[in-house]
Backbone as numpy.savetxt, mean C-alpha at the origin, in Angstrom:
# Nx Ny Nz CAx CAy CAz Cx Cy Cz
23.41 87.79 -79.75 23.16 88.24 -78.41 21.93 87.95 -77.98
20.85 88.24 -78.72 19.59 87.93 -78.26 19.35 86.40 -78.01
19.91 85.54 -78.83 19.77 84.14 -78.58 20.42 83.79 -77.23
21.73 84.35 -76.94 22.38 84.09 -75.64 21.59 84.40 -74.55
20.81 85.59 -74.51 20.05 86.14 -73.55 18.90 85.32 -73.26
18.22 84.66 -74.28 17.02 83.80 -74.26 17.44 82.43 -73.66
18.63 82.04 -73.90 19.09 80.68 -73.28 19.39 80.85 -71.87
19.89 82.04 -71.53 20.16 82.22 -69.95 18.89 82.36 -69.26
17.89 83.11 -69.99 16.59 83.36 -69.30 15.92 82.01 -69.11
15.91 81.14 -70.11 15.37 79.79 -70.09 16.03 78.98 -68.88
17.23 79.12 -68.77 17.96 78.34 -67.78 17.51 78.74 -66.43
17.47 80.09 -66.12 17.08 80.45 -64.82 15.68 80.23 -64.42
14.85 80.20 -65.50 13.34 79.80 -65.22 13.27 78.28 -64.88
14.09 77.46 -65.54 13.89 76.08 -65.23 14.54 75.74 -63.83
15.48 76.62 -63.51 15.94 76.33 -62.02 14.97 76.88 -61.07
14.30 77.91 -61.41 13.23 78.45 -60.52 12.09 77.46 -60.32
11.73 76.77 -61.36 10.67 75.76 -61.24 11.09 74.55 -60.62
12.41 74.05 -60.75 12.74 72.98 -60.20 13.16 73.00 -58.73
13.61 74.14 -58.16 13.97 74.22 -56.83 13.07 73.89 -55.69
11.71 74.16 -55.87 10.72 73.66 -54.85 10.62 72.17 -54.76
10.90 71.47 -55.88 10.92 69.94 -55.83 11.94 69.47 -55.01
13.31 70.13 -55.27 14.36 69.58 -54.51 14.16 70.02 -52.98
13.51 71.12 -52.67 13.25 71.49 -51.33 12.24 70.48 -50.70
11.26 69.88 -51.41 10.46 68.96 -50.78 11.06 67.60 -50.44
12.03 67.26 -51.35 12.72 65.91 -51.19 13.65 66.15 -50.06
14.19 67.07 -49.78 15.23 67.27 -48.76 14.66 67.46 -47.33
13.22 67.83 -47.23 12.61 68.08 -45.84 12.25 66.87 -45.22
12.72 66.58 -43.92 12.37 65.34 -43.14 11.88 65.85 -41.74
10.68 65.21 -41.06 10.25 65.53 -39.98 10.91 64.66 -38.79
11.94 65.03 -37.98 12.56 64.29 -37.06 11.59 63.67 -36.06
10.71 64.46 -35.48 9.76 64.11 -34.50 8.92 62.91 -34.83
8.45 63.10 -36.05 7.55 62.09 -36.62 8.29 60.74 -36.88
9.57 60.91 -37.37 10.44 59.67 -37.58 10.70 58.95 -36.14
11.09 59.75 -35.16 11.17 59.13 -33.88 10.03 58.37 -33.36
8.99 59.01 -33.44 7.58 58.32 -32.91 7.41 57.01 -33.66
7.55 57.13 -34.94 7.35 55.91 -35.65 8.25 54.84 -35.47
9.56 55.19 -35.16 10.56 54.14 -34.80 10.21 53.64 -33.46
9.94 54.41 -32.39 9.55 53.90 -31.13 8.33 52.99 -31.06
7.30 53.31 -31.95 6.11 52.61 -32.08 6.58 51.12 -32.62
7.34 51.23 -33.79 7.77 49.95 -34.29 8.52 48.98 -33.17
9.39 49.70 -32.41 10.13 48.91 -31.35 9.20 48.35 -30.43
8.23 49.06 -30.04 7.29 48.51 -29.04 6.42 47.36 -29.43
6.13 47.56 -30.77 5.31 46.31 -31.40 6.21 45.06 -31.55
7.46 45.29 -31.87 8.50 44.28 -31.96 8.61 43.54 -30.68
8.77 44.47 -29.45 8.99 43.87 -28.18 7.61 43.03 -27.71
6.52 43.58 -28.14 5.26 42.91 -27.76 5.15 41.54 -28.45
5.67 41.52 -29.75 5.67 40.25 -30.52 6.65 39.20 -29.82
7.75 39.78 -29.37 8.74 38.93 -28.71 8.13 38.42 -27.38
7.48 39.18 -26.65 6.89 38.75 -25.41 5.79 37.69 -25.69
5.00 37.91 -26.63 4.06 36.85 -27.07 4.66 35.61 -27.48
5.71 35.64 -28.12 6.46 34.42 -28.51 6.98 33.65 -27.30
7.59 34.43 -26.46 8.16 33.95 -25.17 7.01 33.29 -24.36
5.86 33.97 -24.30 4.69 33.38 -23.42 4.22 32.17 -24.06
4.16 32.08 -25.36 3.69 30.74 -26.02 4.85 29.60 -25.71
6.11 30.15 -25.84 7.08 29.00 -25.45 6.88 28.61 -24.05
6.61 29.48 -23.21 6.46 29.00 -21.72 5.21 28.13 -21.49
4.14 28.49 -22.27 2.93 27.69 -22.21 3.22 26.24 -22.77
4.06 26.16 -23.77 4.39 24.79 -24.41 5.27 24.08 -23.42
6.20 24.74 -22.69 6.91 23.97 -21.57 5.99 23.46 -20.40
5.04 24.27 -20.17 4.09 23.99 -19.02 3.25 22.89 -19.45
2.78 22.82 -20.71 1.99 21.75 -21.17 2.70 20.54 -21.27
3.98 20.52 -21.56 4.99 19.39 -21.71 5.11 18.68 -20.25
5.35 19.69 -19.27 5.48 19.30 -17.77 4.21 18.67 -17.28
3.03 19.21 -17.63 1.83 18.67 -17.16 1.72 17.27 -17.90
2.02 17.11 -19.11 1.93 15.73 -19.66 2.73 14.80 -19.01
3.91 15.18 -18.61 4.81 14.35 -17.77 4.18 13.95 -16.45
3.72 14.99 -15.82 3.07 14.69 -14.50 1.87 13.67 -14.60
1.20 13.73 -15.70 0.07 12.81 -15.90 0.52 11.36 -16.51
1.79 11.07 -16.58 2.31 9.93 -17.23 2.26 8.95 -15.95
1.63 7.77 -16.25 1.55 6.78 -15.25 2.59 5.71 -15.43
2.96 4.96 -14.35 3.91 4.02 -14.35 3.31 2.67 -14.75
3.82 1.99 -15.59 3.36 0.68 -16.07 3.86 -0.49 -15.20
3.55 -0.34 -13.97 3.99 -1.30 -12.94 2.88 -1.56 -11.78
2.65 -2.72 -11.46 1.51 -2.78 -10.41 1.90 -4.05 -9.62
2.25 -3.77 -8.31 2.86 -4.98 -7.52 1.48 -5.47 -6.66
0.41 -4.76 -6.70 -0.77 -5.14 -5.72 -1.25 -6.61 -6.04
-1.34 -7.09 -7.28 -1.77 -8.54 -7.37 -0.82 -9.45 -6.65
0.47 -9.13 -6.77 1.39 -10.11 -5.98 1.30 -10.07 -4.57
1.03 -8.86 -4.10 0.76 -8.70 -2.52 -0.48 -9.44 -2.26
-1.48 -9.28 -2.98 -2.82 -9.99 -2.67 -2.72 -11.48 -2.72
-1.91 -11.95 -3.66 -1.59 -13.51 -3.77 -0.94 -13.98 -2.56
0.05 -13.17 -1.97 0.79 -13.61 -0.78 -0.20 -13.62 0.39
-1.12 -12.65 0.55 -1.98 -12.59 1.67 -2.92 -13.84 1.49
-3.48 -14.12 0.30 -4.17 -15.17 0.09 -3.64 -16.41 0.54
-2.28 -16.64 0.37 -1.65 -17.89 0.68 -1.57 -18.06 2.21
-1.47 -16.92 2.90 -1.38 -17.07 4.43 -2.90 -17.27 4.93
-3.75 -16.75 4.23 -5.15 -16.94 4.65 -5.56 -18.37 4.48
-5.06 -18.98 3.49 -5.36 -20.42 3.18 -4.87 -21.22 4.42
-3.62 -20.97 4.89 -3.05 -21.62 5.93 -4.00 -21.55 7.31
-4.51 -20.32 7.56 -5.43 -20.22 8.63 -6.77 -20.88 8.40
-7.24 -20.89 7.10 -8.54 -21.51 6.92 -8.32 -23.06 6.90
-7.02 -23.58 6.71 -6.89 -25.01 6.77 -6.49 -25.56 8.17
-6.45 -24.67 9.08 -6.18 -25.03 10.48 -7.07 -26.01 10.98
-6.57 -27.03 11.63 -7.36 -28.09 12.23 -7.56 -27.72 13.67
-8.29 -28.75 14.36 -8.49 -28.43 15.76 -9.68 -27.47 16.09
-9.57 -26.59 17.09 -10.80 -25.72 17.27 -10.94 -24.73 16.05
-12.28 -24.58 15.68 -12.43 -23.81 14.65 -12.18 -22.30 14.86
-11.97 -21.56 13.78 -11.71 -20.08 13.83 -12.90 -19.31 13.55
-13.96 -20.01 13.27 -15.33 -19.55 13.11 -15.91 -19.19 14.49
-16.43 -17.90 14.77 -16.84 -17.52 16.01 -17.97 -18.42 16.62
-18.94 -18.65 15.86 -20.11 -19.55 16.36 -19.65 -20.88 16.67
-18.81 -21.52 15.67 -18.51 -22.91 15.86 -17.41 -22.93 17.02
-16.59 -21.96 17.21 -15.64 -21.85 18.24 -16.29 -21.91 19.63
-17.39 -21.11 19.66 -18.22 -20.98 21.00 -18.67 -22.30 21.38
-19.33 -23.02 20.29 -19.89 -24.30 20.71 -18.89 -25.27 21.01
-17.82 -25.52 20.29 -16.74 -26.49 20.46 -16.16 -26.23 21.83
-15.70 -24.90 22.11 -15.18 -24.62 23.32 -15.86 -25.03 24.65
-17.15 -24.75 24.45 -18.08 -24.99 25.69 -18.09 -26.61 25.77
-18.07 -27.28 24.77 -18.19 -28.87 24.81 -16.84 -29.43 25.32
-15.69 -28.96 24.63 -14.30 -29.61 24.81 -13.74 -29.14 26.02
-14.04 -27.83 26.50 -13.42 -27.26 27.66 -14.39 -26.94 28.76
-14.96 -27.97 29.33 -16.00 -27.67 30.35 -15.58 -27.12 31.62
-16.40 -26.29 32.28 -15.91 -25.76 33.48 -16.20 -26.70 34.63
-17.11 -27.60 34.30 -17.37 -28.70 35.37 -18.03 -29.84 34.62
-17.53 -31.07 34.97 -18.02 -32.23 34.39 -19.44 -32.62 34.89
-20.26 -33.18 34.10 -21.70 -33.52 34.63 -21.41 -34.82 35.42
-22.43 -35.06 36.31 -22.48 -36.27 37.09 -22.51 -37.54 36.21
-21.83 -38.54 36.75 -21.84 -39.74 35.87 -20.84 -40.02 34.91
-19.91 -38.85 34.68 -18.93 -39.08 33.65 -17.88 -40.19 34.09
-17.32 -40.84 33.26 -16.43 -41.81 33.60 -15.05 -41.50 33.11
-14.03 -42.20 33.49 -12.72 -41.98 33.09 -12.52 -42.03 31.62
-13.08 -42.91 30.93 -12.89 -43.20 29.39 -13.33 -41.88 28.82
-14.48 -41.23 29.08 -14.88 -40.12 28.50 -14.04 -38.99 28.72
-13.47 -38.73 29.99 -12.54 -37.70 30.39 -11.16 -37.89 29.57
-10.77 -39.11 29.43 -9.60 -39.41 28.60 -9.71 -38.86 27.20
-10.83 -39.27 26.54 -11.15 -38.79 25.20 -11.26 -37.45 25.09
-11.76 -36.67 26.00 -11.81 -35.14 25.91 -10.40 -34.68 26.04
-9.61 -35.22 26.87 -8.15 -34.76 27.13 -7.44 -34.93 25.82
-7.60 -35.98 25.11 -6.99 -36.17 23.80 -7.34 -35.18 22.87
-8.67 -34.86 22.74 -9.19 -33.80 21.83 -8.47 -32.46 22.20
-8.36 -32.03 23.45 -7.83 -30.82 23.80 -6.38 -30.75 23.53
-5.61 -31.95 23.71 -4.19 -31.98 23.40 -4.00 -31.85 21.81
-4.95 -32.47 21.09 -4.93 -32.34 19.64 -5.18 -30.80 19.18
-6.09 -30.14 19.86 -6.30 -28.65 19.68 -5.02 -27.81 19.67
-4.34 -28.18 20.74 -3.16 -27.49 21.15 -1.91 -27.87 20.01
-1.94 -29.09 19.66 -1.06 -29.42 18.73 -1.28 -28.87 17.28
-2.51 -28.84 16.78 -2.79 -28.24 15.66 -2.69 -26.64 15.64
-3.00 -26.01 16.74 -2.64 -24.51 16.93 -1.11 -24.15 16.75
-0.41 -25.10 17.26 1.11 -24.89 17.13 1.51 -25.22 15.78
0.99 -26.25 15.20 1.21 -26.48 13.87 0.87 -25.21 12.77
-0.29 -24.74 13.01 -0.71 -23.50 12.07 0.43 -22.45 12.42
0.68 -22.17 13.58 1.75 -21.18 13.81 3.08 -21.35 13.16
3.54 -22.49 13.19 4.76 -22.95 12.58 4.69 -22.76 11.09
3.59 -23.15 10.49 3.34 -23.00 9.06 3.39 -21.61 8.64
2.59 -20.73 9.37 2.67 -19.23 8.98 3.87 -18.61 9.05
4.76 -19.10 10.15 6.13 -18.58 10.36 6.94 -18.86 9.02
6.83 -20.16 8.69 7.65 -20.50 7.47 7.17 -19.65 6.22
5.84 -19.63 6.10 5.42 -18.87 4.99 5.78 -17.35 5.06
5.93 -16.86 6.19 6.40 -15.47 6.53 7.84 -15.35 5.94
8.60 -16.37 6.29 10.02 -16.34 5.87 10.12 -16.38 4.33
9.26 -17.27 3.55 9.38 -17.36 2.14 8.82 -15.88 1.56
8.16 -15.18 2.34 7.57 -13.81 1.74 8.82 -12.87 1.71
9.77 -13.10 2.39 10.88 -12.03 2.54 11.49 -11.68 1.16
11.82 -12.76 0.46 12.42 -12.52 -0.84 11.44 -11.79 -1.73
10.27 -12.19 -1.74 9.19 -11.55 -2.70 9.03 -10.04 -2.23
9.02 -9.78 -1.00 8.99 -8.35 -0.47 10.12 -7.53 -0.93
11.36 -8.32 -0.76 12.63 -7.52 -1.09 12.57 -7.18 -2.59
12.02 -8.01 -3.43 11.96 -7.78 -4.87 11.00 -6.58 -5.09
9.89 -6.70 -4.49 8.77 -5.68 -4.65 9.39 -4.34 -4.25
10.05 -4.35 -3.18 10.48 -3.01 -2.52 11.52 -2.36 -3.57
12.47 -3.21 -4.06 13.42 -2.79 -5.10 12.84 -2.18 -6.26
11.92 -2.87 -6.78 11.21 -2.58 -8.12 10.44 -1.18 -7.90
9.79 -1.03 -6.71 8.84 0.24 -6.51 9.87 1.39 -6.13
10.82 1.18 -5.68 11.84 2.32 -5.39 12.32 2.79 -6.85
12.77 1.74 -7.65 13.25 2.27 -8.90 12.13 2.87 -9.81
10.93 2.38 -9.72 9.82 3.07 -10.31 9.58 4.36 -9.91
9.65 4.73 -8.59 9.57 5.98 -8.01 10.59 6.98 -8.47
11.81 6.47 -8.45 13.01 7.37 -8.66 13.04 7.77 -10.29
12.58 6.75 -11.04 12.60 6.96 -12.43 11.22 7.58 -13.01
10.23 7.82 -12.11 8.97 8.34 -12.66 9.28 9.79 -13.29
8.53 9.88 -14.38 8.65 11.12 -15.24 7.91 12.28 -14.63
6.94 12.02 -13.86 6.17 13.16 -13.23 5.57 12.74 -11.95
4.64 13.64 -11.49 4.12 13.58 -10.21 3.17 12.29 -10.15
2.48 11.98 -11.01 1.40 10.84 -11.03 2.18 9.58 -10.81
3.29 9.46 -11.68 3.97 8.02 -11.51 4.58 7.92 -10.07
5.19 9.10 -9.54 5.77 8.94 -8.25 4.80 8.72 -7.03
3.50 9.29 -7.39 2.27 8.99 -6.53 1.97 7.56 -6.53
1.91 7.06 -7.65 1.46 5.65 -7.79 2.53 4.71 -7.17
3.81 4.96 -7.48 4.87 4.23 -6.79 4.70 4.33 -5.18
4.46 5.43 -4.82 4.44 5.66 -3.29 3.25 4.98 -2.72
2.11 5.04 -3.49 0.83 4.28 -3.08 1.26 2.70 -3.02
1.83 2.28 -3.87 2.29 0.82 -3.79 3.18 0.37 -2.84
4.12 1.35 -2.48 4.93 1.16 -1.36 4.13 0.99 -0.01
3.10 1.84 0.08 2.30 1.82 1.29 1.42 0.51 1.33
1.06 -0.04 -0.05 0.43 -1.28 -0.02 1.32 -2.36 0.52
2.51 -2.35 0.03 3.56 -3.37 0.61 3.58 -3.35 2.11
3.72 -2.14 2.57 3.76 -1.97 4.16 2.50 -2.51 4.79
1.38 -2.31 4.16 0.14 -2.77 4.62 0.00 -4.22 4.80
0.63 -4.82 3.61 0.60 -6.32 3.38 1.49 -6.89 4.50
2.49 -6.34 4.85 3.46 -6.82 5.77 2.83 -6.69 7.25
2.11 -5.69 7.55 1.39 -5.38 8.77 0.46 -6.41 8.91
-0.37 -6.74 7.89 -1.44 -7.71 7.97 -0.89 -9.09 8.18
0.29 -9.29 7.66 0.88 -10.72 7.90 1.40 -10.81 9.32
1.77 -9.70 9.87 2.20 -9.63 11.29 1.05 -9.96 12.18
-0.20 -9.45 11.69 -1.49 -9.73 12.44 -1.78 -11.13 12.43
-1.64 -11.70 11.19 -1.95 -13.20 11.00 -1.11 -14.07 11.89
0.29 -13.78 11.88 1.14 -14.59 12.64 0.77 -14.33 14.13
0.60 -13.17 14.60 0.22 -12.80 16.03 -1.07 -13.70 16.28
-2.00 -13.70 15.49 -3.36 -14.37 15.67 -2.99 -15.90 15.87
-2.23 -16.43 15.09 -1.87 -17.98 15.07 -1.09 -18.21 16.47
-0.09 -17.26 16.77 0.57 -17.50 18.06 -0.23 -17.36 19.37
-1.09 -16.35 19.28 -2.11 -16.21 20.49 -2.99 -17.31 20.60
-3.41 -17.85 19.33 -4.41 -18.93 19.43 -3.76 -20.22 19.97
-2.50 -20.43 19.59 -1.78 -21.64 20.20 -1.56 -21.44 21.70
-1.14 -20.23 22.18 -1.07 -19.96 23.57 -2.45 -20.15 24.32
-3.41 -19.59 23.84 -4.89 -19.81 24.42 -5.20 -21.23 24.52
-4.87 -21.95 23.43 -5.10 -23.56 23.45 -4.52 -24.21 24.60
-3.17 -23.83 24.77 -2.54 -24.59 25.83 -2.94 -24.20 27.12
-3.10 -22.95 27.25 -3.78 -22.37 28.65 -4.97 -23.10 28.86
-5.91 -23.11 27.89 -7.30 -23.80 28.13 -7.16 -25.20 28.44
-6.11 -25.87 27.81 -5.91 -27.29 28.05 -5.45 -27.59 29.63
-4.69 -26.60 30.12 -4.20 -26.71 31.39 -5.31 -26.58 32.40
-6.28 -25.51 32.16 -7.27 -25.39 33.04 -8.17 -26.55 32.88
-8.52 -27.24 31.73 -9.33 -28.35 31.78 -8.72 -29.44 32.34
-7.39 -29.65 32.33 -6.76 -30.75 33.03 -6.89 -30.60 34.47
-6.95 -29.38 35.07 -7.23 -29.29 36.46 -8.57 -29.70 36.80
-9.59 -29.52 35.97 -10.95 -30.12 36.11 -11.01 -31.45 36.15
-10.29 -31.99 35.13 -10.25 -33.44 35.01 -9.68 -34.09 36.22
-8.57 -33.67 36.72 -8.00 -34.06 37.97 -8.94 -34.04 39.17
-9.71 -32.98 39.09 -10.71 -32.93 40.33 -11.58 -34.03 40.18
-12.05 -34.22 38.93 -13.13 -35.23 38.71 -12.66 -36.74 39.03
-11.36 -36.86 38.63 -10.84 -38.13 38.84 -10.61 -38.42 40.39
-10.27 -37.27 41.08 -10.25 -37.50 42.54 -11.59 -37.77 43.15
-12.61 -37.11 42.44 -13.94 -37.41 43.00 -14.31 -38.74 42.74
-14.11 -39.14 41.59 -14.35 -40.73 41.27 -13.88 -41.66 42.21
-12.52 -41.37 42.49 -11.71 -42.30 43.36 -12.31 -42.29 44.75
-12.72 -41.26 45.19 -13.22 -41.11 46.57 -14.69 -41.62 46.77
-15.41 -41.73 45.63 -16.81 -42.14 45.88 -16.97 -43.54 45.33
-16.15 -44.05 44.44 -16.47 -45.45 43.77 -15.82 -46.51 44.53
-14.92 -46.25 45.53 -14.31 -47.45 46.25 -15.29 -48.22 47.13
-15.05 -49.39 47.43 -16.04 -50.11 48.23 -15.44 -50.13 49.69
-16.37 -49.61 50.48 -15.93 -49.48 51.95 -15.55 -50.90 52.51
-14.49 -50.89 53.29 -13.87 -52.06 53.89 -14.79 -52.59 55.02
-15.35 -53.92 55.01 -16.11 -54.45 56.04 -15.22 -55.41 56.85
-15.12 -55.15 58.15 -14.34 -56.21 58.90 -15.01 -57.51 58.73
-14.16 -58.64 58.64 -14.69 -59.96 58.59 -13.76 -60.72 59.76
-14.48 -61.71 60.30 -13.86 -62.61 61.29 -12.87 -63.46 60.61
-11.74 -63.59 61.31 -10.65 -64.41 60.64 -10.57 -65.79 61.60
-10.75 -66.85 60.91 -10.64 -68.06 61.62 -9.41 -68.44 62.03
-9.27 -69.02 63.34 -8.04 -69.43 63.82 -7.76 -70.78 63.84
-6.58 -71.28 64.28 -6.34 -72.69 64.25 -7.06 -73.48 65.29
-7.62 -74.52 64.92 -8.33 -75.40 65.98 -7.38 -75.82 67.04
-7.75 -75.84 68.34 -6.87 -76.36 69.27 -6.78 -77.86 69.08
């Protein structure tokens, strides 16, 4: 009996000692758990935001790299070569010079406003031939430049097609801007060619008009020579038949 009582007492004491440990393990603070969970969620959201920001910056850098990508096409040397060809035609022009100083001297000599006294028909005929040759060469230059302009059409068409393709296929802003600038250069080259052709045509017209004015002066001088160089008629007695 005593032994049974001792065992029961020992069991009750063990339960009394162990019960506070179970109570500690079973106690949870809901407010603290909620706060910790919210904090973890906010930190996770912040990490996700930083990852998205880095991804956006990567896309931005990629786009900037594309915008700075240049096109590997340059039509300017071809345009300059065409202009040089037309300039050579102008520089090779014969007749009255296109140099301002030389033009002024030649024009004053070959297209006089008035012939000096003592000029003869031979000299005036030679001057008339020089003026006719000037008009012919000016027309020849105009025709040559017109022919060269016609030949430039095919080259311009090819350049225009290439530049449009380069602009449409450009990866970024820089390539598109470069293609646009070269399109403007093509337009400028065509405009300069129009000026060159207009220069040649106007020169041919001016030469012909100057030749007509000089021809009028030559006609006046010829009439003057005709009226001053003839020998006056002197009446002479005419012998009759002897009776």
